[in-house]
MARLOLUM-548923 format. One record per residue: residue in three letters; x, y, z of N, C-alpha, C in turn. Coordinates in steps of 0.2 Angstrom, whole numbers, plus 5000, padded with zeros to 4 digits. Example, Ala and Ser with C-alpha at 12.3 -4.5 7.8 and 13.67 -1.06 7.14 Angstrom:
2
ALA506649725039506249785039506649845039;SER506449895035506849955036506450005039;
END
This chain:
58
MET547754825517547154885514546554825515;GLN546154875517545554855514545154845508;ALA544854795503544454795497544254855497;LEU544254865490543554915491542754885489;ARG542354905492541854885489541254945488;ARG540854915480540654955477540054995479;ARG539654945485539154965489539055025493;LYS539855035496540055065501540555145498;LEU540555145492540655215490539855255490;PRO540155315489539655375486539255345479;ARG538855345478538355325472538855375465;ARG539055445466539455475461540055425460;LEU540255385464540955365464540755295461;ARG540455265460540255185458540655155454;PRO541255135454541355125448541255065445;SER541455025439541254955438541554895442;LYS541454855444541754805447542454785442;SER542454795436543254785432543754835435;ASN543354905436543854955437544154955443;ILE543754935448543854935453544554875456;SER544454815452544954745453545554785449;LYS545554815444546154855442546554885446;LEU546254925451546554985456546754935461;GLU546454855463546554835470547254795469;HIS547254775461547854745458548454755455;GLY548354845455548854885452548954895443;ARG548454885442548354885433547954925431;GLY547754965435547255025434547755095433;SER547755135427547955205429547555255429;PRO547155255436546755315437547355385438;SER546755425436547055525436547155515444;TRP547555585444547555625452546855625454;GLY546455645451545855665451545455605455;THR545355555451545055515453545255455461;LEU545855465461546355445466546055465473;ASN546055535471545955585478545155555479;LYS544855545474544155535476543955475480;TYR544455415478544355375481544655365487;ALA545055395488545555395494545055435498;THR544555505499544355535501543455485505;ALA543255455499542755405499542855355504;CYS543555355505543555275509544055305515;GLY543855385516544055385524544955425522;PHE545355415519545955425518546055505514;ARG546655535515546855575512547455565507;ALA547455585499547955545496548555595497;LYS549055565496549855615496550255595492;LEU550655635488550955625483551655625486;GLU552055615487552855635488553455585486;ALA553955635485554455635481555155605485;VAL555355555485555955535487556555525484;LYS556955505489557555495483557755415483;ASP557955405477557955315475558555305478;SER558555255483558855215487559355175483;ARG559255135475559355105472560055135469;GLU559955215469560455255465561155245470;SER561455245464562355255467562655305467;ALA563155315471563355395475564055395471;
END
């Protein structure tokens, strides 16, 4: 996935470099709304899907 770039995000979404780094490295805990805004700004659509855990024993 292409790295987020502050200058490419709309002005209203420009997060700090620290927050972008957290998202890119899986250390952030953004709200669903924030994820959706970032996805839209980057040309994506956010989607939440529940799937059966394949590690579950039968």
